[in-house]
C-alpha positions in Angstrom: 3.6 37.2 51.7 3.2 40.9 50.8 0.3 42.6 52.5 -0.7 44.5 49.4 -1.1 43.4 45.8 1.5 44.8 43.3 0.6 48.2 41.8 0.0 46.7 38.3 -2.5 44.1 39.7 -4.3 46.9 41.5 -4.5 48.9 38.3 -5.8 45.9 36.3 -8.5 45.3 38.9 -9.6 48.9 38.9 -9.8 48.9 35.1 -11.8 45.7 35.1 -14.2 47.0 37.8 -14.6 50.3 35.9 -15.5 48.4 32.7 -18.0 46.4 34.7 -19.7 49.6 36.0 -19.8 50.9 32.5 -21.7 47.8 31.4 -24.2 48.3 34.2 -24.8 51.9 33.3 -25.0 51.4 29.6 -27.3 48.3 29.6 -30.6 50.2 29.9 -31.4 48.8 33.4 -34.0 51.5 34.1 -36.1 50.3 31.2 -35.2 46.6 31.6 -32.5 44.5 29.9 -32.7 45.4 26.2 -32.0 41.8 25.1 -34.7 40.4 27.3 -37.1 43.1 26.3 -36.5 42.2 22.6 -37.1 38.5 23.3 -40.3 39.0 25.2 -41.7 41.6 22.8 -41.0 39.3 19.8 -42.5 36.2 21.3 -45.6 37.8 22.7 -47.8 35.0 24.1 -45.1 32.5 23.1 -43.2 33.3 26.3 -45.5 30.7 28.0 -44.1 27.8 26.0 -41.2 25.7 27.4 -37.7 26.4 26.1 -36.3 23.2 24.5 -32.5 22.8 24.5 -30.3 20.5 22.5 -26.5 20.0 23.2 -24.2 19.0 20.4 -20.5 18.1 20.2 -18.3 21.1 19.6 -17.0 19.7 16.3 -20.6 20.0 15.0 -20.5 23.8 15.2 -19.6 24.2 11.5 -22.2 21.6 10.5 -24.9 23.4 12.6 -24.1 26.7 10.9 -24.2 25.0 7.4 -27.6 23.6 8.4 -28.9 26.9 9.6 -27.8 28.7 6.5 -29.8 26.2 4.3 -32.7 26.2 6.7 -33.0 30.0 6.9 -33.0 30.3 3.1 -36.1 28.2 2.6 -39.2 29.9 1.1 -41.7 31.3 3.5 -39.2 31.9 6.3 -37.8 35.2 7.6 -34.8 35.1 9.9 -33.2 38.1 11.6 -29.9 37.5 13.4 -29.0 39.6 16.5 -25.8 39.2 18.4 -25.5 39.4 22.2 -22.6 41.0 24.0 -21.9 39.6 27.5 -19.9 41.5 30.2 -16.2 40.6 30.5 -15.4 37.3 32.2 -19.1 36.4 32.6 -20.3 32.8 32.4 -22.9 31.3 30.1 -26.4 32.5 29.3 -29.6 30.6 28.7 -32.6 31.4 26.6 -34.8 30.6 29.5 -33.2 33.5 31.4 -34.0 35.9 28.6 -37.6 34.7 28.3 -38.1 35.1 32.1 -36.2 38.4 32.3 -34.7 37.4 35.6 -31.2 36.7 37.0 -29.6 38.4 34.0 -26.2 40.0 33.7 -26.0 43.4 31.9 -26.5 42.5 28.2 -26.4 44.5 25.0 -27.6 43.8 21.4 -24.8 43.9 18.9 -23.7 42.6 15.5 -23.4 38.8 15.6 -20.0 37.6 16.7 -18.5 34.9 14.4 -15.8 32.3 14.8 -14.1 31.2 11.6 -14.1 27.4 11.3 -12.7 25.1 8.6 -15.5 23.6 6.5 -13.1 21.9 4.1 -9.5 21.7 3.1 -8.4 25.2 2.5 -11.8 26.9 3.2 -13.6 28.3 6.2 -17.1 29.4 7.3 -18.1 32.1 9.7 -20.1 30.5 12.5 -22.3 32.3 15.1 -20.8 32.3 18.6 -23.7 33.7 20.6 -26.8 34.9 18.7 -30.5 35.1 18.6 -32.4 34.1 15.4 -35.8 35.8 15.3 -37.8 33.5 13.0 -41.2 34.1 11.3 -42.7 31.3 9.3 -45.8 29.1 9.0 -45.5 28.1 12.7 -45.6 31.8 13.8 -42.9 33.8 15.6 -40.2 32.1 17.6 -36.6 32.4 18.6 -33.6 30.1 18.2 -30.5 30.8 20.2 -27.0 29.4 19.4 -24.3 29.4 22.0 -20.8 28.2 20.9 -18.5 26.3 23.3 -16.7 28.5 25.8 -14.7 28.1 29.0 -17.8 28.0 31.1 -19.9 25.7 28.7 -17.8 23.2 26.7 -20.7 22.0 24.7 -22.5 23.6 21.7 -26.1 24.5 22.5 -29.2 25.2 20.4 -32.3 26.5 22.2 -35.8 27.1 20.9 -38.4 29.3 22.5 -41.9 30.3 21.5 -43.1 27.0 20.0 -45.0 24.1 21.5 -42.6 21.4 22.6 -43.6 19.0 19.8 -42.9 21.7 17.1 -39.6 22.6 18.8 -38.6 19.0 18.6 -39.6 18.8 15.0 -37.4 21.9 14.3 -34.4 20.3 16.0 -35.0 17.1 14.1 -35.1 19.0 10.8 -31.8 20.7 11.7 -30.3 17.2 12.6 -31.3 15.9 9.1 -29.7 18.9 7.4 -26.5 18.5 9.5 -26.3 14.9 8.3 -27.1 15.7 4.6 -24.7 18.7 4.4 -22.0 17.4 6.7 -18.7 19.1 5.8 -16.6 16.2 7.0 -18.1 13.6 4.7 -15.6 12.0 2.3 -12.6 13.8 3.8 -9.4 12.8 5.5 -9.5 14.0 9.1 -6.9 14.0 11.9 -8.6 13.6 15.3 -7.2 15.5 18.4 -8.5 16.7 21.7 -9.4 20.2 22.9 -8.2 21.5 26.3 -11.7 20.5 27.6 -11.3 17.0 26.4 -13.7 17.3 23.4 -13.1 15.9 19.9 -11.5 18.3 17.4 -11.5 17.3 13.7 -8.8 18.8 11.4 -8.9 18.5 7.6 -5.7 16.8 6.3 -4.2 16.9 2.9 -4.3 13.6 0.9 -1.1 11.6 1.5 -0.2 11.5 -2.2 1.5 8.0 -1.9 1.3 5.8 -4.9 1.5 2.0 -4.9 5.1 2.2 -6.2 6.0 4.1 -3.0 5.0 1.2 -0.8 7.9 -1.2 -0.5 6.5 -4.5 0.7 6.6 -8.0 -0.7 4.0 -8.4 -3.4 1.9 -11.0 -1.6 1.8 -8.9 1.6 0.7 -5.8 -0.2 -1.9 -7.7 -2.2 -3.4 -9.2 1.0 -3.7 -5.7 2.6 -5.2 -4.2 -0.5 -7.7 -7.1 -0.9 -9.1 -6.7 2.6 -9.1 -2.9 2.7 -9.8 -1.9 -0.9 -11.3 -5.0 -2.4 -14.4 -4.8 -0.2 -15.0 -1.3 -1.4 -14.7 -2.4 -5.0 -17.2 -5.2 -4.6 -19.6 -3.6 -2.1 -22.8 -4.3 -3.9 -21.9 -7.8 -5.0 -21.0 -8.7 -1.4 -24.2 -7.4 0.0 -26.2 -9.2 -2.7 -25.0 -12.5 -1.4 -25.4 -11.6 2.3 -21.7 -11.0 3.1 -20.7 -8.4 5.7 -18.8 -5.2 4.8 -17.6 -4.2 8.3 -14.1 -5.4 8.8 -10.9 -5.0 10.8 -7.3 -5.0 9.6 -4.3 -5.1 11.9 -0.8 -4.2 10.7 1.9 -5.3 13.2 5.7 -5.5 13.3 8.8 -3.7 14.6 9.0 0.1 14.7 10.1 1.8 11.5 9.1 -0.9 9.1 6.4 1.1 7.3 3.1 0.4 9.0 2.1 4.1 9.1 3.4 4.6 5.5 1.2 1.7 4.3 -1.7 3.1 6.2 -1.3 6.5 4.5 -1.2 4.7 1.1 -4.5 3.0 1.8 -6.1 6.3 3.0 -5.0 8.0 -0.2 -6.7 5.2 -2.2 -10.0 5.4 -0.3 -10.9 8.9 -1.5 -14.6 8.2 -1.4 -14.5 7.3 2.3 -14.6 9.5 5.4 -11.2 8.7 7.0 -10.6 9.5 10.7 -7.1 9.0 12.1 -6.6 8.7 15.9 -3.1 8.7 17.4 -1.8 9.1 21.0 -4.2 10.9 23.3 -7.0 11.0 20.8 -7.4 7.2 21.1 -9.6 7.9 24.1 -12.2 9.4 21.7 -12.8 6.2 19.9 -16.5 6.0 21.0 -17.5 9.4 19.7 -15.4 9.0 16.5 -16.9 5.7 15.7 -20.4 7.2 16.1 -19.4 9.9 13.7 -18.0 7.3 11.2 -21.3 5.4 11.3 -23.1 8.6 10.4 -20.7 9.3 7.5 -20.4 5.8 5.8 -18.5 4.6 4.0 -15.8 5.3 6.5 -12.4 4.3 7.8 -11.3 4.6 11.4 -7.5 4.4 11.9 -6.0 3.7 15.3 -2.2 4.0 15.5 -0.4 2.1 18.2 -3.6 0.5 19.3 -1.8 -1.4 22.1 -1.9 1.8 24.1 -5.5 1.1 24.8 -6.0 -2.5 23.9 -3.3 -4.1 26.1 -4.4 -7.5 27.3 -6.6 -7.1 30.4 -4.7 -9.8 32.4 -1.5 -7.7 32.3 -2.8 -4.9 34.6 -4.7 -4.5 37.8 -7.7 -3.0 36.0 -9.0 -2.8 32.5 -8.8 0.4 30.6 -12.3 1.9 29.9 -11.0 2.9 26.5 -10.5 -0.8 25.7 -14.2 -1.3 26.3 -15.1 1.7 24.2 -13.0 0.2 21.4 -14.6 -3.2 21.6 -18.1 -1.7 21.8 -17.3 0.5 18.8 -16.1 -2.4 16.7 -19.1 -4.5 17.7 -21.7 -1.7 17.4 -21.6 -1.1 13.6 -24.0 -3.1 11.5 -22.5 -5.9 9.4 -23.6 -4.2 6.2 -21.9 -0.9 7.2 -19.0 -0.2 4.9 -16.7 0.6 7.9 -13.1 -0.4 8.1 -11.1 -0.4 11.4 -7.5 -0.1 10.5 -5.2 -0.8 13.4 -1.4 -0.6 13.8 0.8 -1.9 16.7 4.4 -2.7 17.6 3.2 -5.2 20.1 0.7 -7.7 18.6 1.5 -10.1 21.5 0.0 -7.6 24.0 -3.3 -7.1 22.3 -6.4 -8.2 24.1 -7.5 -11.6 22.6 -11.1 -10.4 22.3 -9.9 -7.7 19.9 -7.2 -9.6 18.0 -8.8 -13.0 17.6 -12.5 -12.7 17.2 -13.8 -12.4 13.7 -15.9 -9.2 13.2 -13.4 -7.2 15.2 -10.1 -7.9 13.5 -10.5 -10.2 10.5 -7.0 -10.1 9.0 -3.6 -9.5 10.8 -0.7 -8.7 8.5 3.0 -8.6 9.6 5.1 -5.7 8.2 8.5 -7.2 8.7 12.1 -5.9 8.3 12.9 -5.3 4.6 14.8 -7.9 2.7 17.7 -7.1 0.3 15.5 -6.3 -2.8 13.2 -4.2 -0.6 16.2 -2.3 0.9 17.4 -1.5 -2.6 14.0 -0.2 -3.6 13.8 1.9 -0.4 17.1 3.5 -1.1 15.9 4.4 -4.6 12.6 5.7 -3.2 14.2 7.9 -0.6 16.8 9.1 -3.1 14.2 10.5 -5.5 15.2 14.1 -6.2 18.7 13.5 -4.8 21.7 13.6 -7.3 22.9 10.1 -6.5 26.1 9.1 -8.3 26.4 5.5 -7.0 27.9 2.6 -8.8 26.3 -0.8 -8.6 29.1 -1.8 -6.3 28.3 1.1 -4.0 24.7 0.0 -3.8 25.5 -3.7 -3.3 27.8 -2.9 -0.4 25.3 -0.6 1.2 22.5 -3.2 0.8 24.7 -5.9 2.5 25.7 -3.7 5.3 22.2 -2.6 6.1 20.9 -6.2 6.6 18.5 -6.2 9.6 17.7 -2.4 9.4 14.4 -0.7 9.0 12.9 1.6 6.4 13.4 4.5 8.8 17.1 3.7 9.0 17.5 3.8 5.3 15.6 7.1 5.0 18.0 8.6 7.6 21.0 7.0 5.7 20.1 8.9 2.5 19.6 12.2 4.5 23.0 11.9 6.1 24.6 11.0 2.8 23.2 14.3 1.4 24.6 16.1 4.4 28.0 14.6 3.9 28.0 15.8 0.3 26.9 19.3 1.4 29.8 19.6 3.8 32.1 19.2 0.8 30.1 21.1 -1.8 27.2 23.4 -0.8 26.0 23.2 -4.4 25.1 19.5 -3.9 26.4 18.4 -7.3 26.5 14.7 -6.5 26.1 12.2 -3.6 28.7 9.5 -4.2 29.6 6.2 -2.7 32.1 7.9 -0.5 29.4 10.0 1.1 27.2 7.0 1.5 30.0 5.0 3.1 30.8 7.8 5.6 27.1 8.2 6.5 26.8 4.4 7.0 30.0 4.2 9.1 28.6 6.9 11.3 25.2 5.2 11.7 26.8 1.9 12.5 29.3 3.3 14.9 29.2 1.9 18.4 28.4 5.4 19.7 25.2 5.5 17.6 23.5 2.6 19.4 20.8 4.9 20.7 20.2 6.4 17.3 19.8 3.0 15.8 17.4 2.0 18.4 15.3 5.1 17.8 15.3 4.2 14.1 14.0 0.7 15.0 17.2 -1.2 14.4 17.7 -4.2 16.7 14.4 -3.6 18.5 12.6 -6.8 19.4 8.9 -5.9 19.7 8.6 -8.3 22.7 10.9 -5.9 24.6 8.7 -2.8 23.9 6.2 -1.6 26.4 2.6 -0.9 25.3 2.6 1.8 22.7 6.1 0.9 21.4 7.8 3.6 23.5 11.5 3.0 23.0 13.9 2.8 25.9 16.7 5.4 26.2 19.4 3.1 25.0 20.0 -0.2 23.3 17.2 -2.6 23.8 18.2 -5.9 25.5 17.2 -9.2 24.2 18.3 -11.8 21.7 17.5 -9.7 18.6 19.6 -6.8 19.9 22.5 -9.2 20.7 22.2 -10.6 17.1 22.3 -7.2 15.5 25.3 -6.1 17.6 27.2 -9.1 16.3 26.1 -8.5 12.7 26.8 -4.8 12.7 30.2 -5.4 14.4 31.3 -7.9 11.8 30.3 -5.6 8.9 32.0 -2.6 10.4 35.2 -4.6 10.7 34.8 -5.8 7.1 34.1 -2.5 5.4 35.7 0.1 7.6 38.5 2.0 5.8 
C-alpha cells in the first residue's frame, strides 16, 4: 500500500475541510446558531412543550406537501417557510435539537430547498426537503419541521414544537386526513418499485390503451375473467345490498408467452376508476405496505406478476418466505365489503401455496391462459400485423397457421417482426411483407439452431419444468412437451422447407 494518499485525494480533503471551516465561521457562533435562535425566539414559552414526531413512508412526501399547501391556506392561519442549510456530508437534524440549542452543527437559514416530485401523470410538485414552518393561528405560535428522506434518515419526518402534546397530535391527525382526501395516487395506474434503501417507490404509468379486440382469448375464457374482475365493479351496490363480499382474488396461469400480462393490462385499462398498483420482481416484497395503501385508496387493484416467486408451496423449501406470510395477511386483512381485487399471474400454478390458491377469499377464480389454437393464431397475426403492409394470400396465412401449431403469442409477435426485417433487407422502403418474407422468417425461427430462441419465446416450455418465477433455462427445456414440439416442428420443417 502507498504510504501517502494520491495528490488529488489530498486536494479534495483540503477543499472539503476548508469548506467546513467556512461554515463554522459564517454560522454566527458568537451569537448562537441563527436557526436555533429563530426557533427559540419564535416559540417563546412554547419551548417547554414536548416535540412530537411522526414518521411517514417516503412515497407520502408529495401527499404531505399537498396537504400542507391546503392546510396553510386556511383562513386565520399565517405560515412562514424558512429553509435550513446543513454543512456538507452532515447527518440528520431534529427539531428537538433546535429547541434545546445544543449539539448543533453549523446551520444557516436559507430559501427553502425543494425536490420536484410527480403528483400525477405528466405533472410535478415542488416539495420541501428540510424546512421550518413558522405558524400563527388560533392555537398560538408553533413550528412544524419537515425533513425529507436522505442517506442518513430514509424516512419522511414531520415534527411539531410549541404546542401541548394533545394539540400537536390533533394537528398531525388533521394532516393525515388531508393526505387521505387529497391523495395524488387515487384512481391512477402505478408501477411499484424499491428505492436503494428498500422503501416503496410509486411511479405513475400511462394507461395501457388495450381494447377488448386486442385480447385474443377464447370467448368463454375472456368472459369469465371479465365477469370476476369487472362485473363486481359494475354491480358493487347491488352485491353489498344482499350481503355479498366485494374483495376477490383472480389467478391467471399458464405457460410463458401466452398473454397473461397482456390480459392483465387490458383489465387495468378498463378499471379506470380504480387505484391500480402493479408489483413485479423485487417489488413483490413490498406487498404488505402496498396493500395498506390500496385499502386506503379503495376501490383498488393489486397486481402481482409471477406470484410464485413469493408464494411457492411451503413444503418445497427448508423455510417459509416471510413475503408469503405478508401476502396471505394482506389478502386476509381487507374487509369483505372492500372493493379490492388481487390479480395474480404465474407460470407455475402447481407450486403455489395451497393456502393461497385454494381457499375462497384469497383466490376465488383461477383461469388458465393456454396456448392459442388455430383461430387465435390467425387473430394474433392480424393483431401484430396492424400497421404493417402485409401482402399475404389466404394460402400464405393458412400455411403459417399450420406451421405455428404449439407456439405462443410471443412467438407470433416475433414472427411478424422478423418478417418485416426480411422485407427491409430487400427494400428499405418497406413496400410490402409477402408470403416469401413470412416463410423465411418462420424457417429461421423453426431452425434447429434456434432452439434457445424458441424456448425464450415460450415454445415447448412445460410449466412443470420451470422453477419458481418461471425463469427459463439457457437451452431447450427437457420433458414430454419439449419432446413433442421437437417432433412436430421437425415434421413441419421437412414438409414446408424449400
